[in-house]
C-alpha positions as CSV (number, residue, x, y, z in Angstrom):
1,M,29.7,-0.6,12.9
2,K,26.2,-0.8,14.5
3,N,23.8,1.9,13.5
4,M,23.8,3.2,17.1
5,D,27.5,3.7,16.9
6,K,27.1,5.7,13.6
7,Y,24.8,8.1,15.4
8,R,27.1,8.4,18.3
9,S,29.9,9.5,15.9
10,L,27.8,12.7,15.4
11,L,28.3,13.7,19.1
12,K,30.9,16.4,18.5
13,D,31.2,20.1,17.8
14,G,29.1,20.9,20.9
15,V,26.3,18.4,20.1
16,D,26.2,15.9,23.0
17,G,22.9,14.2,22.3
18,L,20.5,13.3,19.5
19,L,16.7,13.5,19.7
20,L,15.3,11.0,17.1
21,T,11.6,11.8,16.5
22,S,11.0,10.3,13.1
23,R,10.0,6.7,12.8
24,Y,12.7,6.1,10.2
25,S,15.6,7.3,12.4
26,R,14.3,5.5,15.4
27,H,14.1,2.3,13.4
28,Y,17.6,2.8,12.0
29,A,19.1,3.4,15.5
30,A,17.2,0.5,17.2
31,E,17.2,-1.8,14.1
32,F,13.6,-2.5,15.0
33,D,10.4,-0.6,14.2
34,I,8.1,0.8,16.9
35,A,5.2,2.9,15.5
36,E,5.3,5.6,18.1
37,G,8.0,7.0,20.3
38,V,11.0,9.2,20.8
39,A,14.6,8.0,21.1
40,L,17.5,9.8,22.7
41,V,21.1,8.9,22.0
42,S,24.1,10.1,24.0
43,A,27.6,9.0,24.8
44,K,26.6,8.1,28.3
45,G,23.4,6.2,27.5
46,C,20.4,5.8,25.2
47,R,16.8,5.9,26.1
48,Y,13.6,5.1,24.1
49,F,10.3,6.5,25.2
50,T,7.0,5.1,24.1
51,D,3.5,4.6,25.4
52,S,1.5,1.7,26.8
53,R,0.4,0.5,23.4
54,Y,4.0,-0.3,22.4
55,I,5.9,-0.8,25.6
56,E,5.9,-4.6,25.7
57,S,7.2,-4.8,22.1
58,A,9.8,-2.1,22.8
59,E,11.1,-3.8,25.9
60,A,11.4,-7.2,24.1
61,N,13.0,-5.9,20.9
62,L,15.0,-2.7,21.4
63,K,18.6,-3.6,22.2
64,G,21.0,-0.9,23.3
65,F,18.2,1.3,24.7
66,E,16.8,1.7,28.2
67,V,13.1,1.6,27.4
68,L,10.7,3.8,29.5
69,M,7.0,4.3,29.2
70,V,5.5,7.8,29.0
71,S,2.2,8.6,30.7
72,R,0.1,11.6,31.6
73,D,2.3,12.3,34.6
74,Q,5.5,11.6,32.8
75,N,5.1,12.9,29.3
76,Y,7.8,13.0,26.5
77,I,9.1,16.4,27.5
78,S,9.6,15.5,31.2
79,C,11.2,12.1,30.2
80,I,13.6,13.8,27.8
81,N,14.5,16.5,30.4
82,R,15.3,13.7,32.9
83,A,17.6,12.0,30.4
84,C,19.3,15.3,29.5
85,A,20.0,15.8,33.2
86,D,21.2,12.2,33.8
87,F,23.5,12.2,30.7
88,G,24.7,15.8,31.0
89,I,23.2,16.9,27.6
90,R,23.3,20.6,26.9
91,N,23.0,20.7,23.1
92,L,20.5,18.3,21.5
93,G,20.6,17.5,17.8
94,Y,17.2,17.1,16.3
95,E,15.4,16.2,13.0
96,E,14.1,19.5,11.7
97,N,12.4,17.8,8.7
98,Y,10.1,15.8,10.9
99,L,8.9,18.3,13.5
100,T,6.0,20.7,13.1
101,V,6.5,24.3,14.1
102,A,4.3,23.7,17.1
103,E,6.4,20.7,18.2
104,L,9.7,22.5,17.8
105,R,8.4,25.5,19.8
106,A,7.3,23.2,22.6
107,Y,10.8,21.6,22.7
108,E,12.6,24.9,22.6
109,E,10.4,26.4,25.3
110,K,10.3,23.4,27.7
111,L,13.5,21.3,27.2
112,H,16.5,22.0,29.4
113,A,18.8,21.8,26.4
114,S,19.5,23.9,23.3
115,M,18.1,22.5,20.0
116,V,20.6,22.1,17.1
117,P,19.3,21.1,13.6
118,C,21.1,17.9,12.5
119,Q,18.9,16.3,9.9
120,K,21.4,16.1,7.1
121,A,24.0,14.4,9.3
122,I,21.5,12.0,10.8
123,N,20.2,11.0,7.3
124,A,23.6,10.7,5.7
125,F,24.4,7.2,7.1
126,R,21.3,5.7,5.3
127,A,22.7,6.5,1.9
128,V,24.9,3.4,2.1
129,K,23.0,0.2,2.8
130,E,24.5,-2.6,5.0
131,D,24.4,-6.2,3.7
132,W,21.5,-7.0,6.0
133,E,19.6,-4.0,4.8
134,L,20.1,-5.1,1.2
135,E,18.8,-8.5,2.1
136,L,15.5,-7.0,3.3
137,M,15.2,-4.9,0.1
138,V,15.8,-7.9,-2.0
139,K,13.0,-9.7,-0.2
140,A,10.7,-6.7,-0.7
141,Q,11.5,-6.7,-4.4
142,Q,10.9,-10.4,-4.7
143,I,7.4,-9.9,-3.3
144,T,6.8,-7.0,-5.7
145,D,8.0,-8.9,-8.7
146,L,5.7,-11.9,-7.8
147,A,2.7,-9.5,-7.4
148,F,3.4,-8.1,-10.9
149,T,3.4,-11.5,-12.4
150,Q,0.2,-12.4,-10.7
151,V,-1.7,-9.2,-11.5
152,L,-0.9,-9.6,-15.2
153,G,-3.4,-12.5,-15.2
154,R,-6.1,-10.3,-13.6
155,I,-6.0,-7.4,-16.1
156,R,-9.1,-7.3,-18.4
157,A,-11.0,-4.8,-20.5
158,G,-14.0,-3.4,-18.6
159,M,-12.4,-3.2,-15.1
160,T,-11.6,0.2,-13.7
161,E,-8.2,1.6,-12.6
162,K,-9.4,1.4,-9.0
163,E,-10.4,-2.3,-9.4
164,L,-7.0,-3.1,-10.9
165,C,-5.3,-1.2,-8.1
166,A,-7.2,-3.3,-5.5
167,E,-6.1,-6.5,-7.2
168,L,-2.5,-5.3,-7.2
169,I,-2.6,-4.4,-3.5
170,Y,-4.2,-7.8,-2.7
171,C,-1.3,-9.6,-4.5
172,L,1.3,-7.5,-2.7
173,Y,-0.1,-8.4,0.8
174,K,-0.8,-12.0,-0.2
175,N,2.8,-12.6,-1.1
176,G,4.2,-11.3,2.2
177,G,4.2,-7.5,2.0
178,E,4.0,-5.9,5.4
179,G,2.8,-2.6,4.1
180,L,2.9,-0.4,1.0
181,S,5.9,1.8,0.2
182,F,3.4,4.4,-1.1
183,D,-0.1,4.5,-2.6
184,P,0.1,2.6,-5.9
185,I,-0.2,4.5,-9.1
186,V,-2.4,2.6,-11.6
187,V,-3.5,4.6,-14.6
188,S,-4.6,3.8,-18.1
189,G,-5.0,5.2,-21.6
190,P,-4.5,9.0,-21.7
191,N,-4.2,9.0,-17.9
192,T,-0.7,7.4,-18.3
193,S,0.6,10.8,-19.4
194,M,0.4,11.9,-15.7
195,P,3.5,10.6,-14.0
196,H,1.8,10.5,-10.6
197,G,-1.8,9.9,-11.7
198,V,-4.3,8.6,-9.1
199,P,-6.4,5.5,-9.9
200,G,-9.9,6.4,-10.8
201,D,-13.1,5.1,-12.4
202,R,-11.8,5.1,-15.9
203,V,-12.5,1.7,-17.6
204,L,-9.6,-0.2,-19.2
205,R,-10.0,-0.5,-23.0
206,E,-8.2,-2.4,-25.7
207,G,-5.4,-0.3,-27.1
208,D,-4.6,1.3,-23.7
209,F,-1.3,1.6,-22.1
210,I,-1.5,0.7,-18.4
211,T,1.1,2.0,-16.0
212,M,1.5,0.5,-12.6
213,D,4.0,2.0,-10.0
214,F,4.0,0.2,-6.7
215,G,6.1,-1.3,-3.9
216,V,6.0,-2.9,-0.5
217,L,7.6,-2.8,2.9
218,Y,9.4,-5.8,4.3
219,G,11.2,-5.5,7.6
220,G,10.7,-1.7,7.3
221,Y,12.5,-1.4,3.9
222,C,10.9,-0.4,0.6
223,S,10.7,-1.7,-2.9
224,D,9.6,0.4,-5.8
225,M,9.0,-0.6,-9.4
226,T,7.0,0.5,-12.5
227,R,5.9,-1.4,-15.5
228,T,3.8,-0.2,-18.4
229,V,1.9,-2.8,-20.4
230,A,-0.5,-2.7,-23.3
231,L,-4.0,-4.1,-23.4
232,G,-5.0,-5.9,-26.6
233,Y,-2.5,-4.2,-28.9
234,A,0.0,-1.4,-29.2
235,T,0.3,1.1,-32.0
236,E,3.5,1.7,-33.8
237,E,3.9,5.0,-32.0
238,M,3.3,3.3,-28.6
239,E,6.0,0.7,-29.4
240,T,8.4,3.4,-30.5
241,V,7.9,5.4,-27.3
242,Y,8.2,2.2,-25.2
243,Q,11.4,1.2,-26.8
244,T,12.9,4.7,-26.4
245,V,12.2,4.6,-22.6
246,L,13.6,1.1,-22.3
247,S,16.8,2.1,-24.2
248,A,17.1,5.2,-21.9
249,Q,16.7,3.2,-18.8
250,L,19.3,0.6,-19.9
251,A,21.7,3.5,-20.7
252,G,21.2,4.9,-17.2
253,I,21.7,1.5,-15.6
254,A,24.9,1.0,-17.6
255,A,26.3,4.3,-16.3
256,S,25.4,3.4,-12.7
257,K,28.4,2.6,-10.5
258,A,30.0,4.0,-7.4
259,G,31.8,7.3,-7.9
260,V,29.7,8.7,-10.8
261,T,27.4,11.5,-10.0
262,G,23.6,11.3,-10.2
263,A,23.7,13.9,-12.9
264,Q,25.9,11.7,-15.0
265,V,23.4,8.8,-14.7
266,D,20.5,11.0,-15.4
267,G,22.3,12.5,-18.4
268,A,23.0,9.1,-19.9
269,A,19.3,8.3,-19.9
270,R,18.2,11.7,-20.9
271,A,20.5,11.8,-23.9
272,V,18.7,8.8,-25.4
273,I,15.3,10.4,-25.0
274,E,16.4,13.7,-26.4
275,K,18.0,12.1,-29.4
276,A,14.7,10.4,-30.2
277,G,13.0,13.8,-30.1
278,Y,11.1,13.3,-26.9
279,G,13.2,15.4,-24.6
280,P,10.4,17.8,-23.6
281,Y,8.3,14.8,-22.5
282,F,10.8,13.5,-19.9
283,T,9.7,15.8,-17.1
284,H,11.2,14.4,-13.9
285,S,14.6,13.1,-12.6
286,Y,15.9,9.7,-13.6
287,G,15.7,8.3,-10.1
288,H,15.8,8.6,-6.3
289,S,17.4,6.6,-3.5
290,L,15.2,4.5,-1.3
291,G,15.5,2.4,1.9
292,L,13.5,3.0,5.0
293,E,11.7,5.7,3.0
294,V,10.8,5.4,-0.6
295,H,12.4,8.7,-1.3
296,E,15.8,9.3,0.2
297,D,19.1,10.9,-0.8
298,P,21.2,10.8,-2.9
299,G,19.2,11.1,-6.1
300,C,20.0,10.8,-9.8
301,G,18.8,14.0,-11.4
302,P,20.2,16.9,-13.5
303,A,21.3,18.8,-10.4
304,S,22.7,15.7,-8.5
305,C,26.4,16.6,-8.4
306,T,27.5,14.3,-5.5
307,P,29.3,11.1,-6.4
308,M,27.1,8.1,-5.7
309,P,28.6,5.9,-2.9
310,A,28.9,2.1,-3.1
311,G,25.9,0.6,-1.4
312,A,23.4,3.2,-2.5
313,V,20.1,1.9,-3.9
314,C,18.5,4.1,-6.5
315,S,15.5,3.8,-8.7
316,A,16.0,3.8,-12.5
317,E,12.8,5.3,-13.9
318,P,13.0,7.5,-17.0
319,G,9.7,8.2,-18.7
320,I,8.0,9.9,-21.6
321,Y,4.6,11.5,-21.1
322,I,2.7,13.0,-24.0
323,P,-0.3,15.0,-22.7
324,G,-3.7,13.8,-23.9
325,K,-2.2,10.6,-25.5
326,F,-0.3,8.3,-23.3
327,G,2.9,7.9,-21.2
328,V,5.4,5.2,-20.5
329,R,7.6,4.6,-17.4
330,I,9.8,1.6,-16.7
331,E,11.4,1.4,-13.2
332,D,13.9,-0.9,-11.5
333,C,15.9,-0.6,-8.3
334,V,19.7,-0.6,-8.7
335,V,22.5,-1.1,-6.2
336,F,25.6,1.0,-6.9
337,E,28.7,-1.1,-6.5
338,E,32.4,-0.5,-7.1
339,N,32.9,-0.5,-10.9
340,S,29.5,-2.1,-11.4
341,R,25.8,-2.2,-10.4
342,R,23.2,-4.8,-9.4
343,V,19.6,-4.7,-10.5
344,L,17.3,-5.9,-7.8
345,T,14.1,-5.9,-10.0
346,K,13.7,-9.1,-11.9
347,S,10.4,-8.6,-13.8
348,P,10.7,-8.6,-17.6
349,K,11.0,-5.2,-19.4
350,N,10.0,-6.2,-22.9
351,L,6.7,-4.6,-23.9
352,I,4.0,-7.0,-22.6
353,V,0.8,-7.0,-24.5
354,I,-2.1,-8.6,-22.6
355,P,-3.8,-10.8,-25.3
356,A,-7.3,-9.7,-26.4
357,K,-8.7,-13.1,-25.4
358,N,-7.6,-12.5,-21.9
359,A,-8.7,-8.8,-21.9
C-alpha cells in the first residue's frame, strides 16, 4: 500500500480531508521531501501547495499530488479553502503537534471547514517501516558507522569537545550524509555523566571517557548511534561500568522482537544494571523509535505497554551516569522482526581505548 493510500484510509468517521503541515507527514505522503509547504489529502483529490522557491522541484517530484504555487494574492488559506470547496471537505483532520496556537487560530477562523485533531492516527503508520524505508535507514547507518571509524583516528589529547564534534560532523557529511539527525553530543571526562551534554571547550585528557552520540539523514531518514571510548587508559571502575552497560544493552536487544512490549525490553536491560548496583544511575528509557524523525513512537521505556510491531526501528541505548565522575552509553538501532531482531549498527561495542601514542 502506498503511503498516500494509508492516509486516505483515515478518511472516515466524519473526517473527509487531511491537512498535512509538518515536513515529516508531507514527506511520508509524497515519498519526497520539500522543505516548505502544505499538503491536502482527500478521497476526491490531493493537492500540494508551496512557494516559488520549491515549485519546480515539487512539480518534478511529487507524484499523486496536484502541485500549486502560493503567492501574495493566493496564500495558503485561500488555496486550502479552494481545495475544500472543490473536494467537498467539511471536516479537516490536522496535525496538532506541529501547529502553533496562532496558526491553529488562523485556520479555525479562516478555513471553510471544521478542524479535527488527528495527529495520533496520522503518525501511527510510521511505526512500521516499509522495506524501502529500511533500505534508506541502513544506508544512513552505514554512513554513521564509517564516520565513527574515521573519527577514532582523529581523537587526541589536547583537542576540545567542540573540535572533536567538528571533526565528527565533517566525517558524517564527507561520507554522504545529507543532514544531521540532531546536534551531535560529544562530551568527555566528568561531562559524560550528562546524558545530553553539549560539546564545550573542555580539553580532552588521558584517562577520559568520551561519549559521542550522533546520526545523519539519508533520503530523509535518520540514523542514531552512541559510542563511549576511553582516551589513553580506563580504570577498573570505568571498565566495570562499561561492561555493565554493554551487558544491559545486549540483554535488551535479545528481548527485542515483534509482540513484546517496550516495557519488557526496557526491563530486560534495566534488570542487569540494577543487579550490578547502578540502578539509580540509569535515568532514562532504554530506547525510542526513529525514522523520518529521530524520536518517534513507539518507544521502549518503563511505561511503554504497547506491543512492538514487526518493522519498528528502535534505539537500544541504556546508560549509567555517575554525577561528577563519568558516564557510559552504548547505542545501536534495532529492527523488530517476527520472533527476532536485526541490528543495523555495525560498529564494534568492545571498550575501545585510544592508545596514548595516538592521543
